[in-house]
N, CA, C, O and the ligand as a Tripos MOL2 file, in Angstrom:
@<TRIPOS>MOLECULE
protein
  253   251    64     0     0
PROTEIN
NO_CHARGES

@<TRIPOS>ATOM
      1 N          41.6180   49.2180   14.1130 N.3       1 MET1
      2 CA         42.2550   47.9300   13.7760 C.3       1 MET1
      3 C          41.9730   47.5980   12.3190 C.2       1 MET1
      4 O          40.8480   47.7460   11.8400 O.2       1 MET1
      5 N          42.9890   47.1540   11.6350 N.am      2 ALA2
      6 CA         42.8220   46.7870   10.2350 C.3       2 ALA2
      7 C          42.5030   45.2970   10.1140 C.2       2 ALA2
      8 O          43.2530   44.4480   10.5960 O.2       2 ALA2
      9 N          41.4040   45.0020    9.4770 N.am      3 TYR3
     10 CA         41.0540   43.6100    9.2500 C.3       3 TYR3
     11 C          41.5520   43.1700    7.8810 C.2       3 TYR3
     12 O          41.6640   43.9730    6.9550 O.2       3 TYR3
     13 N          41.8470   41.8830    7.7720 N.am      4 ILE4
     14 CA         42.2340   41.3300    6.4790 C.3       4 ILE4
     15 C          40.9650   41.0950    5.6670 C.2       4 ILE4
     16 O          40.0010   40.4960    6.1450 O.2       4 ILE4
     17 N          40.9900   41.5780    4.4330 N.am      5 GLN5
     18 CA         39.8160   41.4270    3.5780 C.3       5 GLN5
     19 C          40.0980   40.4560    2.4430 C.2       5 GLN5
     20 O          41.2340   40.3150    1.9890 O.2       5 GLN5
     21 N          39.0460   39.7930    1.9970 N.am      6 CYS6
     22 CA         39.1460   38.9290    0.8270 C.3       6 CYS6
     23 C          39.3050   39.8080   -0.4170 C.2       6 CYS6
     24 O          38.5060   40.7200   -0.6290 O.2       6 CYS6
     25 N          40.3340   39.5420   -1.2490 N.am      7 PRO7
     26 CA         40.5210   40.3720   -2.4410 C.3       7 PRO7
     27 C          39.4460   40.1370   -3.5060 C.2       7 PRO7
     28 O          39.2870   40.9450   -4.4210 O.2       7 PRO7
     29 N          38.7160   39.0370   -3.3830 N.am      8 ASP8
     30 CA         37.6730   38.7530   -4.3640 C.3       8 ASP8
     31 C          36.3640   39.4530   -4.0330 C.2       8 ASP8
     32 O          35.8010   40.1490   -4.8780 O.2       8 ASP8
     33 N          35.8760   39.2740   -2.8100 N.am      9 CYS9
     34 CA         34.5680   39.8220   -2.4780 C.3       9 CYS9
     35 C          34.6610   41.0760   -1.6120 C.2       9 CYS9
     36 O          33.6610   41.7680   -1.4180 O.2       9 CYS9
     37 N          35.8620   41.3780   -1.0840 N.am     10 GLY10
     38 CA         36.0570   42.5970   -0.3150 C.3      10 GLY10
     39 C          35.5540   42.5360    1.1130 C.2      10 GLY10
     40 O          35.6090   43.5380    1.8250 O.2      10 GLY10
     41 N          35.0650   41.3810    1.5520 N.am     11 LYS11
     42 CA         34.5580   41.2530    2.9180 C.3      11 LYS11
     43 C          35.7060   40.9140    3.8660 C.2      11 LYS11
     44 O          36.6190   40.1710    3.5070 O.2      11 LYS11
     45 N          35.6520   41.4670    5.0760 N.am     12 ALA12
     46 CA         36.6230   41.1180    6.1070 C.3      12 ALA12
     47 C          36.3420   39.7010    6.5810 C.2      12 ALA12
     48 O          35.1850   39.2980    6.7070 O.2      12 ALA12
     49 N          37.4030   38.9470    6.8430 N.am     13 TYR13
     50 CA         37.2280   37.5730    7.2780 C.3      13 TYR13
     51 C          36.7620   37.5130    8.7200 C.2      13 TYR13
     52 O          37.0860   38.3830    9.5270 O.2      13 TYR13
     53 N          36.0030   36.4840    9.0320 N.am     14 VAL14
     54 CA         35.7060   36.1410   10.4220 C.3      14 VAL14
     55 C          36.3330   34.7780   10.6960 C.2      14 VAL14
     56 O          36.6740   34.0370    9.7740 O.2      14 VAL14
     57 N          36.4790   34.4630   11.9780 N.am     15 SER15
     58 CA         37.2840   33.3170   12.3980 C.3      15 SER15
     59 C          36.9150   32.0130   11.6990 C.2      15 SER15
     60 O          37.7970   31.2230   11.3620 O.2      15 SER15
     61 N          35.6310   31.7780   11.4790 N.am     16 GLN16
     62 CA         35.2010   30.4840   10.9690 C.3      16 GLN16
     63 C          35.0420   30.4370    9.4520 C.2      16 GLN16
     64 O          34.5450   29.4450    8.9180 O.2      16 GLN16
     65 N          35.4560   31.4950    8.7480 N.am     17 ASP17
     66 CA         35.4070   31.4520    7.2880 C.3      17 ASP17
     67 C          36.3560   30.3950    6.7610 C.2      17 ASP17
     68 O          37.4830   30.2730    7.2420 O.2      17 ASP17
     69 N          35.9130   29.6330    5.7820 N.am     18 GLU18
     70 CA         36.7820   28.6580    5.1250 C.3      18 GLU18
     71 C          37.6140   29.4010    4.0910 C.2      18 GLU18
     72 O          37.0770   29.9930    3.1550 O.2      18 GLU18
     73 N          38.9390   29.3640    4.2710 N.am     19 VAL19
     74 CA         39.8300   30.1400    3.4210 C.3      19 VAL19
     75 C          40.9560   29.2730    2.8860 C.2      19 VAL19
     76 O          41.1850   28.1580    3.3560 O.2      19 VAL19
     77 N          41.6560   29.8110    1.8890 N.am     20 ALA20
     78 CA         42.8330   29.1640    1.3340 C.3      20 ALA20
     79 C          43.9700   30.1750    1.3040 C.2      20 ALA20
     80 O          43.7470   31.3800    1.1820 O.2      20 ALA20
     81 N          45.1920   29.6650    1.4170 N.am     21 LEU21
     82 CA         46.3790   30.5180    1.4120 C.3      21 LEU21
     83 C          47.1830   30.1940    0.1610 C.2      21 LEU21
     84 O          47.4720   29.0280   -0.1070 O.2      21 LEU21
     85 N          47.5490   31.2230   -0.6110 N.am     22 ASP22
     86 CA         48.3240   30.9510   -1.8180 C.3      22 ASP22
     87 C          49.8120   31.2040   -1.5710 C.2      22 ASP22
     88 O          50.2050   31.6080   -0.4770 O.2      22 ASP22
     89 N          50.6320   30.9640   -2.5920 N.am     23 VAL23
     90 CA         52.0880   30.9830   -2.3950 C.3      23 VAL23
     91 C          52.6550   32.3680   -2.1090 C.2      23 VAL23
     92 O          53.8010   32.4760   -1.6730 O.2      23 VAL23
     93 N          51.9000   33.4110   -2.3380 N.am     24 ILE24
     94 CA         52.3800   34.7420   -1.9540 C.3      24 ILE24
     95 C          51.6810   35.2290   -0.6880 C.2      24 ILE24
     96 O          51.5920   36.4290   -0.4300 O.2      24 ILE24
     97 N          51.1800   34.2550    0.1060 N.am     25 ASN25
     98 CA         50.5960   34.5370    1.4200 C.3      25 ASN25
     99 C          49.3670   35.4260    1.3540 C.2      25 ASN25
    100 O          49.1190   36.2410    2.2430 O.2      25 ASN25
    101 N          48.6110   35.2540    0.2930 N.am     26 THR26
    102 CA         47.3210   35.9270    0.2030 C.3      26 THR26
    103 C          46.2380   34.9540    0.6450 C.2      26 THR26
    104 O          46.1880   33.8130    0.1840 O.2      26 THR26
    105 N          45.3680   35.4150    1.5480 N.am     27 ILE27
    106 CA         44.2410   34.5980    1.9930 C.3      27 ILE27
    107 C          43.0490   34.9070    1.0980 C.2      27 ILE27
    108 O          42.7220   36.0680    0.8540 O.2      27 ILE27
    109 N          42.4130   33.8570    0.6180 N.am     28 ILE28
    110 CA         41.1980   34.0190   -0.1890 C.3      28 ILE28
    111 C          40.1200   33.0820    0.3510 C.2      28 ILE28
    112 O          40.4300   32.0160    0.8820 O.2      28 ILE28
    113 N          38.8540   33.4800    0.2150 N.am     29 HIS29
    114 CA         37.7580   32.5940    0.5820 C.3      29 HIS29
    115 C          37.7700   31.3720   -0.3240 C.2      29 HIS29
    116 O          37.9750   31.4850   -1.5330 O.2      29 HIS29
    117 N          37.5500   30.2140    0.2610 N.am     30 LYS30
    118 CA         37.4480   29.0240   -0.5910 C.3      30 LYS30
    119 C          36.2110   29.0780   -1.4740 C.2      30 LYS30
    120 O          36.2120   28.5400   -2.5810 O.2      30 LYS30
    121 N          35.1410   29.7330   -0.9810 N.am     31 GLU31
    122 CA         33.9210   29.7660   -1.7800 C.3      31 GLU31
    123 C          33.9130   30.8800   -2.8220 C.2      31 GLU31
    124 O          33.0210   30.9310   -3.6690 O.2      31 GLU31
    125 N          34.8970   31.7660   -2.7660 N.am     32 CYS32
    126 CA         34.9730   32.7940   -3.7960 C.3      32 CYS32
    127 C          35.6690   32.2230   -5.0300 C.2      32 CYS32
    128 O          36.7980   31.7390   -4.9380 O.2      32 CYS32
    129 N          35.0140   32.2770   -6.1600 N.am     33 PRO33
    130 CA         35.6280   31.7510   -7.3720 C.3      33 PRO33
    131 C          36.8140   32.6080   -7.8030 C.2      33 PRO33
    132 O          37.0030   33.7180   -7.3060 O.2      33 PRO33
    133 N          37.5930   32.0940   -8.7130 N.am     34 ASP34
    134 CA         38.7650   32.8130   -9.1880 C.3      34 ASP34
    135 C          38.3510   34.0090  -10.0170 C.2      34 ASP34
    136 O          38.1050   33.8940  -11.2180 O.2      34 ASP34
    137 N          38.2730   35.1770   -9.3570 N.am     35 LYS35
    138 CA         37.9480   36.3920  -10.0860 C.3      35 LYS35
    139 C          39.2220   37.0770  -10.5550 C.2      35 LYS35
    140 O          39.1690   38.0260  -11.3370 O.2      35 LYS35
    141 N          40.3580   36.6030  -10.0820 N.am     36 ARG36
    142 CA         41.6510   37.0500  -10.5850 C.3      36 ARG36
    143 C          42.5070   35.8020  -10.6470 C.2      36 ARG36
    144 O          42.0720   34.7280  -10.2320 O.2      36 ARG36
    145 N          43.7030   35.9310  -11.1530 N.am     37 ASN37
    146 CA         44.5400   34.7500  -11.3190 C.3      37 ASN37
    147 C          45.2890   34.4410  -10.0360 C.2      37 ASN37
    148 O          46.3400   35.0190   -9.7610 O.2      37 ASN37
    149 N          44.7410   33.5290   -9.2600 N.am     38 HIS38
    150 CA         45.4120   33.1400   -8.0340 C.3      38 HIS38
    151 C          46.5420   32.1640   -8.3530 C.2      38 HIS38
    152 O          46.4650   31.3460   -9.2690 O.2      38 HIS38
    153 N          47.5850   32.2980   -7.5520 N.am     39 LEU39
    154 CA         48.6900   31.3540   -7.6640 C.3      39 LEU39
    155 C          48.3160   30.0720   -6.9240 C.2      39 LEU39
    156 O          47.2070   29.9350   -6.4090 O.2      39 LEU39
    157 N          49.2370   29.1660   -6.8840 N.am     40 ASN40
    158 CA         48.9360   27.8800   -6.2690 C.3      40 ASN40
    159 C          48.5650   28.0080   -4.7930 C.2      40 ASN40
    160 O          49.1850   28.7610   -4.0430 O.2      40 ASN40
    161 N          47.5560   27.2660   -4.4030 N.am     41 ILE41
    162 CA         47.1330   27.2220   -3.0120 C.3      41 ILE41
    163 C          48.0660   26.2950   -2.2380 C.2      41 ILE41
    164 O          48.2880   25.1510   -2.6360 O.2      41 ILE41
    165 N          48.6090   26.7950   -1.1350 N.am     42 ILE42
    166 CA         49.5340   25.9740   -0.3530 C.3      42 ILE42
    167 C          48.9260   25.4660    0.9430 C.2      42 ILE42
    168 O          49.4660   24.5460    1.5570 O.2      42 ILE42
    169 N          47.8150   26.0460    1.3680 N.am     43 ASP43
    170 CA         47.1860   25.5750    2.6050 C.3      43 ASP43
    171 C          45.7400   26.0380    2.6120 C.2      43 ASP43
    172 O          45.3630   26.9560    1.8850 O.2      43 ASP43
    173 N          44.9390   25.3910    3.4410 N.am     44 GLU44
    174 CA         43.5590   25.8280    3.5840 C.3      44 GLU44
    175 C          43.0260   25.3940    4.9390 C.2      44 GLU44
    176 O          43.5500   24.4790    5.5730 O.2      44 GLU44
    177 N          41.9840   26.0660    5.3580 N.am     45 GLY45
    178 CA         41.3810   25.7990    6.6670 C.3      45 GLY45
    179 C          40.5070   26.9770    7.0270 C.2      45 GLY45
    180 O          40.1680   27.7890    6.1660 O.2      45 GLY45
    181 N          40.1350   27.0780    8.3080 N.am     46 THR46
    182 CA         39.3820   28.2620    8.6960 C.3      46 THR46
    183 C          40.3470   29.4330    8.8100 C.2      46 THR46
    184 O          41.5550   29.2460    8.9590 O.2      46 THR46
    185 N          39.8040   30.6330    8.7400 N.am     47 PHE47
    186 CA         40.6430   31.8270    8.8560 C.3      47 PHE47
    187 C          41.4360   31.7950   10.1620 C.2      47 PHE47
    188 O          42.6210   32.1280   10.1780 O.2      47 PHE47
    189 N          40.7870   31.3950   11.2530 N.am     48 GLU48
    190 CA         41.4630   31.3370   12.5500 C.3      48 GLU48
    191 C          42.6330   30.3570   12.5060 C.2      48 GLU48
    192 O          43.7090   30.6550   13.0240 O.2      48 GLU48
    193 N          42.4350   29.1990   11.8970 N.am     49 GLU49
    194 CA         43.5040   28.1970   11.8210 C.3      49 GLU49
    195 C          44.6990   28.7270   11.0340 C.2      49 GLU49
    196 O          45.8490   28.5370   11.4290 O.2      49 GLU49
    197 N          44.4150   29.3900    9.9220 N.am     50 ILE50
    198 CA         45.4980   29.8910    9.0670 C.3      50 ILE50
    199 C          46.2740   30.9960    9.7760 C.2      50 ILE50
    200 O          47.5040   31.0130    9.7350 O.2      50 ILE50
    201 N          45.5690   31.9140   10.4240 N.am     51 VAL51
    202 CA         46.2520   33.0180   11.1150 C.3      51 VAL51
    203 C          47.1480   32.4830   12.2310 C.2      51 VAL51
    204 O          48.2610   32.9690   12.4310 O.2      51 VAL51
    205 N          46.6530   31.4800   12.9540 N.am     52 LYS52
    206 CA         47.4420   30.9320   14.0620 C.3      52 LYS52
    207 C          48.5980   30.0690   13.5720 C.2      52 LYS52
    208 O          49.6000   29.9210   14.2720 O.2      52 LYS52
    209 N          48.4690   29.5010   12.3810 N.am     53 ARG53
    210 CA         49.4840   28.6010   11.8530 C.3      53 ARG53
    211 C          50.6890   29.3590   11.3110 C.2      53 ARG53
    212 O          51.8090   28.8490   11.3210 O.2      53 ARG53
    213 N          50.4520   30.5850   10.8370 N.am     54 TYR54
    214 CA         51.5310   31.3360   10.1960 C.3      54 TYR54
    215 C          51.8250   32.6000   10.9970 C.2      54 TYR54
    216 O          50.9580   33.4610   11.1470 O.2      54 TYR54
    217 N          53.0580   32.7110   11.5140 N.am     55 PRO55
    218 CA         53.3840   33.8170   12.4260 C.3      55 PRO55
    219 C          53.3570   35.1960   11.7720 C.2      55 PRO55
    220 O          53.3100   36.2050   12.4760 O.2      55 PRO55
    221 N          53.3840   35.2610   10.4460 N.am     56 PHE56
    222 CA         53.3820   36.5770    9.8050 C.3      56 PHE56
    223 C          51.9940   37.2060    9.7760 C.2      56 PHE56
    224 O          51.8480   38.3620    9.3790 O.2      56 PHE56
    225 N          50.9580   36.4470   10.1990 N.am     57 PHE57
    226 CA         49.6360   37.0570   10.3480 C.3      57 PHE57
    227 C          49.4560   37.4920   11.7940 C.2      57 PHE57
    228 O          49.8140   36.7600   12.7170 O.2      57 PHE57
    229 N          48.9170   38.6520   11.9840 N.am     58 ASP58
    230 CA         48.7330   39.2010   13.3220 C.3      58 ASP58
    231 C          47.4490   38.6200   13.9280 C.2      58 ASP58
    232 O          46.3540   38.8320   13.4050 O.2      58 ASP58
    233 N          47.5960   37.8920   15.0270 N.am     59 GLU59
    234 CA         46.4210   37.2460   15.6260 C.3      59 GLU59
    235 C          45.4130   38.2500   16.1450 C.2      59 GLU59
    236 O          44.2510   37.9020   16.3590 O.2      59 GLU59
    237 N          45.8330   39.4930   16.3530 N.am     60 SER60
    238 CA         44.8840   40.4930   16.8200 C.3      60 SER60
    239 C          43.8400   40.8020   15.7470 C.2      60 SER60
    240 O          42.8340   41.4600   16.0150 O.2      60 SER60
    241 N          44.0900   40.3210   14.5430 N.am     61 ARG61
    242 CA         43.1270   40.5560   13.4620 C.3      61 ARG61
    243 C          41.9750   39.5700   13.4820 C.2      61 ARG61
    244 O          41.0200   39.7100   12.7180 O.2      61 ARG61
    245 N          42.0580   38.5790   14.3470 N.am     62 LEU62
    246 CA         40.9410   37.6330   14.4330 C.3      62 LEU62
    247 C          39.7060   38.3560   14.9430 C.2      62 LEU62
    248 O          39.7550   39.0830   15.9340 O.2      62 LEU62
    249 N          38.6130   38.1440   14.2550 N.am     63 ALA63
    250 CA         37.3780   38.8400   14.6420 C.3      63 ALA63
    251 C          36.7980   38.2010   15.9030 C.2      63 ALA63
    252 O          35.7580   38.6390   16.3940 O.2      63 ALA63
    253 ZN         35.6380   36.3370   -0.5910 Zn       64 ZN64
@<TRIPOS>BOND
     1     1     2 1
     2     2     3 1
     3     3     4 2
     4     3     5 am
     5     5     6 1
     6     6     7 1
     7     7     8 2
     8     7     9 am
     9     9    10 1
    10    10    11 1
    11    11    12 2
    12    11    13 am
    13    13    14 1
    14    14    15 1
    15    15    16 2
    16    15    17 am
    17    17    18 1
    18    18    19 1
    19    19    20 2
    20    19    21 am
    21    21    22 1
    22    22    23 1
    23    23    24 2
    24    23    25 am
    25    25    26 1
    26    26    27 1
    27    27    28 2
    28    27    29 am
    29    29    30 1
    30    30    31 1
    31    31    32 2
    32    31    33 am
    33    33    34 1
    34    34    35 1
    35    35    36 2
    36    35    37 am
    37    37    38 1
    38    38    39 1
    39    39    40 2
    40    39    41 am
    41    41    42 1
    42    42    43 1
    43    43    44 2
    44    43    45 am
    45    45    46 1
    46    46    47 1
    47    47    48 2
    48    47    49 am
    49    49    50 1
    50    50    51 1
    51    51    52 2
    52    51    53 am
    53    53    54 1
    54    54    55 1
    55    55    56 2
    56    55    57 am
    57    57    58 1
    58    58    59 1
    59    59    60 2
    60    59    61 am
    61    61    62 1
    62    62    63 1
    63    63    64 2
    64    63    65 am
    65    65    66 1
    66    66    67 1
    67    67    68 2
    68    67    69 am
    69    69    70 1
    70    70    71 1
    71    71    72 2
    72    71    73 am
    73    73    74 1
    74    74    75 1
    75    75    76 2
    76    75    77 am
    77    77    78 1
    78    78    79 1
    79    79    80 2
    80    79    81 am
    81    81    82 1
    82    82    83 1
    83    83    84 2
    84    83    85 am
    85    85    86 1
    86    86    87 1
    87    87    88 2
    88    87    89 am
    89    89    90 1
    90    90    91 1
    91    91    92 2
    92    91    93 am
    93    93    94 1
    94    94    95 1
    95    95    96 2
    96    95    97 am
    97    97    98 1
    98    98    99 1
    99    99   100 2
   100    99   101 am
   101   101   102 1
   102   102   103 1
   103   103   104 2
   104   103   105 am
   105   105   106 1
   106   106   107 1
   107   107   108 2
   108   107   109 am
   109   109   110 1
   110   110   111 1
   111   111   112 2
   112   111   113 am
   113   113   114 1
   114   114   115 1
   115   115   116 2
   116   115   117 am
   117   117   118 1
   118   118   119 1
   119   119   120 2
   120   119   121 am
   121   121   122 1
   122   122   123 1
   123   123   124 2
   124   123   125 am
   125   125   126 1
   126   126   127 1
   127   127   128 2
   128   127   129 am
   129   129   130 1
   130   130   131 1
   131   131   132 2
   132   131   133 am
   133   133   134 1
   134   134   135 1
   135   135   136 2
   136   135   137 am
   137   137   138 1
   138   138   139 1
   139   139   140 2
   140   139   141 am
   141   141   142 1
   142   142   143 1
   143   143   144 2
   144   143   145 am
   145   145   146 1
   146   146   147 1
   147   147   148 2
   148   147   149 am
   149   149   150 1
   150   150   151 1
   151   151   152 2
   152   151   153 am
   153   153   154 1
   154   154   155 1
   155   155   156 2
   156   155   157 am
   157   157   158 1
   158   158   159 1
   159   159   160 2
   160   159   161 am
   161   161   162 1
   162   162   163 1
   163   163   164 2
   164   163   165 am
   165   165   166 1
   166   166   167 1
   167   167   168 2
   168   167   169 am
   169   169   170 1
   170   170   171 1
   171   171   172 2
   172   171   173 am
   173   173   174 1
   174   174   175 1
   175   175   176 2
   176   175   177 am
   177   177   178 1
   178   178   179 1
   179   179   180 2
   180   179   181 am
   181   181   182 1
   182   182   183 1
   183   183   184 2
   184   183   185 am
   185   185   186 1
   186   186   187 1
   187   187   188 2
   188   187   189 am
   189   189   190 1
   190   190   191 1
   191   191   192 2
   192   191   193 am
   193   193   194 1
   194   194   195 1
   195   195   196 2
   196   195   197 am
   197   197   198 1
   198   198   199 1
   199   199   200 2
   200   199   201 am
   201   201   202 1
   202   202   203 1
   203   203   204 2
   204   203   205 am
   205   205   206 1
   206   206   207 1
   207   207   208 2
   208   207   209 am
   209   209   210 1
   210   210   211 1
   211   211   212 2
   212   211   213 am
   213   213   214 1
   214   214   215 1
   215   215   216 2
   216   215   217 am
   217   217   218 1
   218   218   219 1
   219   219   220 2
   220   219   221 am
   221   221   222 1
   222   222   223 1
   223   223   224 2
   224   223   225 am
   225   225   226 1
   226   226   227 1
   227   227   228 2
   228   227   229 am
   229   229   230 1
   230   230   231 1
   231   231   232 2
   232   231   233 am
   233   233   234 1
   234   234   235 1
   235   235   236 2
   236   235   237 am
   237   237   238 1
   238   238   239 1
   239   239   240 2
   240   239   241 am
   241   241   242 1
   242   242   243 1
   243   243   244 2
   244   243   245 am
   245   245   246 1
   246   246   247 1
   247   247   248 2
   248   247   249 am
   249   249   250 1
   250   250   251 1
   251   251   252 2
@<TRIPOS>SUBSTRUCTURE
     1 MET1         2 RESIDUE 1 A MET
     2 ALA2         6 RESIDUE 1 A ALA
     3 TYR3        10 RESIDUE 1 A TYR
     4 ILE4        14 RESIDUE 1 A ILE
     5 GLN5        18 RESIDUE 1 A GLN
     6 CYS6        22 RESIDUE 1 A CYS
     7 PRO7        26 RESIDUE 1 A PRO
     8 ASP8        30 RESIDUE 1 A ASP
     9 CYS9        34 RESIDUE 1 A CYS
    10 GLY10       38 RESIDUE 1 A GLY
    11 LYS11       42 RESIDUE 1 A LYS
    12 ALA12       46 RESIDUE 1 A ALA
    13 TYR13       50 RESIDUE 1 A TYR
    14 VAL14       54 RESIDUE 1 A VAL
    15 SER15       58 RESIDUE 1 A SER
    16 GLN16       62 RESIDUE 1 A GLN
    17 ASP17       66 RESIDUE 1 A ASP
    18 GLU18       70 RESIDUE 1 A GLU
    19 VAL19       74 RESIDUE 1 A VAL
    20 ALA20       78 RESIDUE 1 A ALA
    21 LEU21       82 RESIDUE 1 A LEU
    22 ASP22       86 RESIDUE 1 A ASP
    23 VAL23       90 RESIDUE 1 A VAL
    24 ILE24       94 RESIDUE 1 A ILE
    25 ASN25       98 RESIDUE 1 A ASN
    26 THR26      102 RESIDUE 1 A THR
    27 ILE27      106 RESIDUE 1 A ILE
    28 ILE28      110 RESIDUE 1 A ILE
    29 HIS29      114 RESIDUE 1 A HIS
    30 LYS30      118 RESIDUE 1 A LYS
    31 GLU31      122 RESIDUE 1 A GLU
    32 CYS32      126 RESIDUE 1 A CYS
    33 PRO33      130 RESIDUE 1 A PRO
    34 ASP34      134 RESIDUE 1 A ASP
    35 LYS35      138 RESIDUE 1 A LYS
    36 ARG36      142 RESIDUE 1 A ARG
    37 ASN37      146 RESIDUE 1 A ASN
    38 HIS38      150 RESIDUE 1 A HIS
    39 LEU39      154 RESIDUE 1 A LEU
    40 ASN40      158 RESIDUE 1 A ASN
    41 ILE41      162 RESIDUE 1 A ILE
    42 ILE42      166 RESIDUE 1 A ILE
    43 ASP43      170 RESIDUE 1 A ASP
    44 GLU44      174 RESIDUE 1 A GLU
    45 GLY45      178 RESIDUE 1 A GLY
    46 THR46      182 RESIDUE 1 A THR
    47 PHE47      186 RESIDUE 1 A PHE
    48 GLU48      190 RESIDUE 1 A GLU
    49 GLU49      194 RESIDUE 1 A GLU
    50 ILE50      198 RESIDUE 1 A ILE
    51 VAL51      202 RESIDUE 1 A VAL
    52 LYS52      206 RESIDUE 1 A LYS
    53 ARG53      210 RESIDUE 1 A ARG
    54 TYR54      214 RESIDUE 1 A TYR
    55 PRO55      218 RESIDUE 1 A PRO
    56 PHE56      222 RESIDUE 1 A PHE
    57 PHE57      226 RESIDUE 1 A PHE
    58 ASP58      230 RESIDUE 1 A ASP
    59 GLU59      234 RESIDUE 1 A GLU
    60 SER60      238 RESIDUE 1 A SER
    61 ARG61      242 RESIDUE 1 A ARG
    62 LEU62      246 RESIDUE 1 A LEU
    63 ALA63      250 RESIDUE 1 A ALA
    64 ZN64       253 GROUP 0 **** ****
């Protein structure tokens, strides 16, 4: 199974991680500083909330 990883720190997300979603549907940790140029954040919440809110994320990826 492929897990979604944070592009900043490279760690796979777990359900309760606080994350943000940007306009190109990239999930990033809220606590990870901008190590690259992120676009505008359009939503935020726990990883589980974001995956369930947007149908293009596969819920089977929830840890
Ligand atoms: Zn991170």
